[in-house]
N, C-alpha and C positions, 0 to 999 in steps of 0.2 A: 681334528683330521683334513691336515693338506691335500694328501691323494682324494681320488675321488671313488677308493675302496682301500679297507686296511689291508696291512701285507703281515701284521702278527698279532696273536689271541690279543695281548692286552692292545689295542689297539682298534678291537671292535669295539663300538657304540651300541645301547640300544635303537635308538632312532634308524640307524642303518639297518638291523636285523628290523625291524618294525616296516621299513621300508621295503625291503626284501621280499616280504612275505603278504606286504596289504594288510599289516593290522592298524588297530588309530594308535595314534601318536598317545605315548604313556601308558599302552598295554602290557609291555613287556616291564616287568619290574624288577628282576634281575635276572645274570645268567653268569655261571660258571663254565670253566673248561679245565680240561686233562688233555694230556697227550696218549695217541694211540696207533697202534699199526708201527711198521718197521723200514717206512722211505728213507731210502739213500737221498734223492734228491729232492724232496719236497716234506715238511715238517706238515703232520696232522692232526688236528683237535677235536673230541668230542666235546660240543657245546649244551651245556645244560638251561632250559629256558624256563621262566617262571613266568607265564600267562594271567593279564587277570579276566582275560576271556576271548573268544575267537575261537576255532579251530584251527589252533597252529602246532606245528610238531614241536611235541617236548624236547628232542634234541633233533639235533644236526652236525654232522660232519664238515667242519671246514678245510682246505689244504691250501695251504700257504708255502709264500717258496721259502726253499730251506735258510736254518740262522749262519750254515756255513757259508762263507763266501767261497770256496772253492766248486760246490757243488752248485753254486745260483750260476757261478760261471759257467759250468760244465753244461749246465742245462739250456744255457741261452747259446752255444757254441751247435748247441745238438736239435737245439728247437724245441725243446722236452715241453716246458710249459704251454707253448703255442698248441703244438698238439692235443696236449689232451684238451685245454679252450676248446679249440676248436671240434673237438667229437664231440663235449657234452652242449656245445653253443647250436651244432650246427647237424649230428647226426643221432646221437642218442634216442629222441625221442622218436624216431620214425623208423627204427633201424629195432629188428627182434630179440639180440641178443640182452640176455642181461646183464644190468648194470644199475646203479644206482639212479635215481631220480635226482636231476638237478633244479633246487632251485635260485640260483644267479652264478656267470659264468663272463670272468673280467678279465683284460687282460694291457699290461701300457705297450707301448713299443718298444722300448728296451728288452722286453718279454725275460725280465728278471724279476718284475713285479705283476703279481697275479693275485685272485682271490675266486677258490669254487666251494659254493657251498652247495655239499649233497645229503642225499636221505640216507639217514643211520641206519643200515641193516641190522643191527643186533637185533636177537642173541646170536646171529653167522660171524664168524670169525676165520680171518685168513687162512689157509693152508700153512704149512711147516715146510719152507724149505729147504730145512736140512733132516728133518725127520723123512720125507719121502710123500709119495702120496696111497692113497687106497685104491683100487681098481674102480670103482663106483666114483671116486672125486675125477680120475682120468676120462671116463666113461660120458659124464655129465658135461663135461668141461667142454669135452670134443663135441657135443649136440649145439652147443654154444658156438665155439668156433664155427662149425656149419651155420648157422644161425647169420652170424655177421657176416661169412664170406659171401652169403648168399643173396647180402641185402644190396643192392643197387637205388642210389636216390633218383627221383622222381625226373628232374632237371640236370640230370647226371653229372658229374667229377668235375667237369672247368671250372666251375666258379670257388670250388674249395680248394684254393690256394695252398693252403696248409697241408695237404695231404701228400704233396712231393718236393717236402721236405728229407724226406727218405733220401732222392738222388743227389743231393751236396752232402748229408752224410755220409753216406758213400764211398764219396769220392775222398772225405776228410778222413774216413776211417783206411782207405786204399794208404794214404800216406801215414799217417799217426802211427799206423796198428803195428808196422813194421822197426820203426826207434821206439816203439814202447814195449815191445814183448819182451826186451831183455832185463829191464825192468818188474817185469810181471813174473816173469819165470826167476830172477831170484828172491822175489817177497815169497813166492808160492813154495819154492825149491822142498821147502819143510813137507807141505803141505799134499803136493802131490808126484807122482811116480815119473820116475826118469822115462818111460815111455809116454806118458801123457805130454810130458812137458816136450818133448822129443816131435809127437805127432802136433802139437802148438807151432813148433819152427816150421817144420814143414807143408804146415796151411798159412804160415804168415808168407811164408813164399811163394807161394801160389796164389795171395790174396786177389791180385790183380782178376785172374783166371776168373775167383770166385764170382768177384763182385762184379765182372763182365756178362755172364751169365745171362743170359734174355730168358724168363719167364714164360709159357705158355698161355699161363693166364695172368690178372691182375685184378685184383679184389682189395675193401679195406681189409687192414690187418690191424691185429691187437701191437704188436711185435714185442711183447713181453709177457708173452702168457705163462706165467709160473706159478708157482702155488702162494707165494709171496703175495701175489697180485690177485689171489681168486680168493673170494669168500664165500665157504660150506656152512650148510647148516650143521646141524652134528650127525644127523644117518647119513650125512657123504655127499648128500645133492647138493648142486652150484647152488648158492643163493645169486651170486653177480661177481660179472668180469670188473677189477677196479684198476686204476693206475692206468692210465691211458696213453702218456707221455711220447709212446713209440708208437702213436696211429698212425697211416701212411697208404697208398695203395703200393699195395707188394704181393708177393708169390703167394697164397695160402698154404702151400708144403711149409713156409717156415714157421708159421704157428704149430701147427700139426707135431713137426718135427721137435721143435722147442719144446712145445708140451710135455711131450713122450718123453724126451731125452732127458728133460733135469728133473722129472716127476718119481721116475719108480731107484727105489734106494738099491734095490736088489736088480741086478744087470739079467738075472735069470729069468727072473720074471717080467722084464719089456721087454724081452727074445720070445717069451712066450705067449704073449699078447700085443705085439704091434701088429701082424699083418693082421688080425683081426678088426684090433681097433682102426685102422686105416681105413678096411672097408667099412667099417659100420659110418664112420664120418662121411666118406663118399655115398652110403647110400641115403644121409640126409643132406644131399647138395642138390641143390636145382642146378640141371644142365653141368652133372659133373661130368670130368674125366675121367677116362678108362683108367682101370686099377694099374697098370704095368706105367702108363705116363708118368702117373701122380707119385708112384712109388722109386721111379728113378726120382723124382725132385725132393720125395722124402730124406731119400737117400742122401744127396747132396746136401741139401741143410740139416743135415744131424750136426753139423758143425755150428749152427747158429747159436744154442745155448751157451756153446764154446768160446763163442765170438764175443757174446756180449760180457758175458765174464771176466773175458781181458781187458775190455774197452770200458766199461765200465768201473771194473776197480780202479782202473788209472784213473780217471778222473773225477771222483765223489771221495768226500771225508774217508779215509780211514778209521774203521773199526775192529774191535777183533769177533764179533757177531759176522760181519758185514765181511772180512774175510774168509769164515768157514763156511758163509753161506755162497759166495764166490769161488771156494775153491770147489764144494757142491757141486755147483753151476757146471764148472768146467770140465771133472772128472765124469761125470755121469755122460753127458755127452758126448764128449771125447771117444769114452769107452765104447757108446753108439754106433759112432765112426766108425773104428777099431773092427766094430764087429759085423758092419755094412759096408767094409770096405771102400769106405766116400771119398777117399785121397783119390781113389781111382779114375774118379767123373770130373775130377780141375785139371 
């Protein structure tokens, strides 16, 4: 292995895994792997290990760069791998938000080669973006969102440069979204209503105003807090937040609106529950803003899931499930934005 770490599952050598876990050389007799998850820009695998001794995990999850060059290129453009490695390397152990334990995190300078070895959270399983969430799933995830947004590193944020990638990503988005939206509109014309597609065009026309808005507070944010990126126990209680590829300093209302907007398959249930959900979230925040101030930010960021769906669909490998997932991600928050008259805030 010429690199300092493997990037494909078949490149993982027993000696490397033994080193990661501080195991005696030769104690890992064998290991096998199988793909897990539905990630669009990473490939994830569950490794099962046969140890001859020592207290080492029988399984772990390895995240590797996507085998698809288009997805890898998009990850480098938006610094997605760097942000996720940064989260597990610099913050995860000190933040109270639930996430898998990291055993090893490394990334190359080109930001297209990386490796993450993570705790296997089985039997917890990822939420179903297409089916939508239960109310308990949304409630327990918002409690973890509050824990994340409460986090303040003892040494401050200045030495965590990767947290600032979002600024450059927003500038790229401001340029690329108007050019890419006609492609999105044509591709999803059979999956989304004309009303939603027209709303998308109005949003794109005002994207500079959306991006220029100064948030009243900045916290560490997940940035992609949707069901496919959350692991749940069978009872609906959250087990862990995963896929930290968009972790950055940002507006916490973005996470809250994104989660609520993309999670409810039934817009009537979302309309009935959202104010109470926001109030409960704020009750779990330290130094929480006033409800009215946060609610305005929440309304503005109703577009967050819609924007992610447009942007991500244009920059990753196209698949049938992916298109259905992106359509659901676009439709639900778009309806939320219509219900909340979010366009009037731009």
